[in-house]
C-alpha positions as CSV (number, residue, x, y, z in Angstrom):
1,M,6.2,2.5,4.7
2,R,7.0,4.5,1.6
3,I,5.7,3.5,-1.8
4,F,6.9,5.0,-5.1
5,W,4.5,4.6,-8.0
6,S,3.0,6.1,-11.2
7,L,-0.4,6.3,-12.8
8,P,-1.3,5.3,-16.4
9,E,-2.0,8.3,-18.7
10,G,-5.5,9.7,-18.3
11,Y,-5.9,8.8,-14.6
12,T,-5.7,10.9,-11.4
13,L,-5.5,10.3,-7.7
14,D,-9.3,10.3,-7.7
15,D,-9.2,7.0,-9.6
16,V,-6.9,5.3,-7.0
17,E,-7.6,3.0,-4.1
18,V,-5.1,1.6,-1.5
19,H,-5.8,-2.0,-0.6
20,A,-4.3,-4.1,2.2
21,S,-4.1,-7.7,3.3
22,T,-2.6,-9.3,6.4
23,S,-3.3,-12.9,5.5
24,G,-0.5,-13.7,3.1
25,L,-0.5,-15.4,-0.2
26,G,-3.9,-15.9,-1.8
27,S,-5.7,-13.5,0.5
28,V,-8.1,-10.8,-0.8
29,L,-6.8,-7.3,-0.8
30,A,-9.5,-5.0,0.8
31,P,-9.7,-1.2,0.7
32,L,-7.5,0.2,3.5
33,T,-9.9,2.1,5.9
34,G,-8.7,5.0,8.0
35,F,-6.1,6.0,5.4
36,N,-6.2,9.3,3.4
37,L,-4.4,8.8,0.0
38,S,-4.3,12.4,-1.0
39,G,-3.1,13.6,2.4
40,N,-0.2,11.0,2.4
41,T,0.8,11.3,-1.3
42,V,3.1,13.8,-3.0
43,T,4.1,14.2,-6.6
44,T,7.7,13.4,-7.5
45,G,9.7,13.8,-10.8
46,Q,8.8,10.2,-11.8
47,G,5.2,9.9,-10.4
48,Y,4.0,9.7,-6.8
49,Q,5.3,8.9,-3.3
50,T,2.8,7.6,-0.7
51,D,3.7,7.2,2.9
52,V,1.7,4.8,5.0
53,P,2.1,5.9,8.7
54,T,3.7,3.5,11.2
55,N,0.8,3.9,13.6
56,L,-1.6,2.5,10.9
57,L,0.9,-0.3,10.2
58,G,1.2,-1.1,13.9
59,G,-2.5,-1.6,14.2
60,L,-2.6,-4.0,11.2
61,L,0.6,-5.9,11.9
62,G,0.9,-8.5,14.6
63,L,4.2,-10.0,15.8
64,G,5.8,-11.7,12.8
65,S,2.9,-11.1,10.4
66,E,3.2,-9.5,7.0
67,L,1.1,-6.7,5.5
68,E,0.7,-6.3,1.8
69,I,-0.3,-2.9,0.5
70,A,-1.3,-2.4,-3.1
71,I,-2.2,0.8,-5.0
72,V,-4.8,0.1,-7.7
73,V,-6.6,2.1,-10.3
74,R,-10.5,1.9,-10.4
75,D,-12.5,3.0,-13.4
76,G,-16.2,2.2,-12.7
77,P,-16.4,-1.6,-12.2
78,W,-12.9,-2.1,-13.7
79,T,-9.9,-2.5,-11.4
80,S,-6.3,-2.6,-12.6
81,L,-4.6,-6.0,-12.5
82,D,-1.1,-4.4,-12.2
83,A,-0.9,-2.8,-8.8
84,A,2.1,-1.1,-7.2
85,S,2.5,-3.6,-4.3
86,V,4.8,-3.8,-1.3
87,A,5.0,-6.1,1.7
88,S,6.1,-5.2,5.2
89,N,6.9,-7.4,8.2
90,A,6.8,-5.9,11.6
91,G,9.6,-8.0,13.0
92,L,10.1,-8.2,16.7
93,L,9.1,-5.8,19.4
94,G,10.1,-2.2,18.5
95,G,10.5,-3.0,14.8
96,I,13.7,-5.0,15.3
97,G,14.2,-7.2,12.3
98,G,11.3,-5.7,10.3
99,N,11.6,-5.3,6.6
100,C,9.8,-4.0,3.5
101,R,10.1,-5.3,0.0
102,N,8.6,-4.5,-3.5
103,L,6.2,-7.1,-4.9
104,T,5.6,-5.3,-8.2
């Protein structure tokens, strides 16, 4: 899964967390463990590009389930309300029928 996003002025990658949820609407997004943001993010002309590896997605997604990934900014106890969010559906075996869509 590839996410294109940008940071508000004055923030760096050190202020960012990647959160995930597999429970659908209304579920709490929790920090994504086993994921290295700086190792999977590159700078582009318009901001950043983060790739979430398919092996990580495969471990989180069950057949027909949906995974929401959100990139949020943290500044002490404050967390941004506007996150760069995408949702992915694994589809059938082997990824047939899978899809990814922007949420914000």
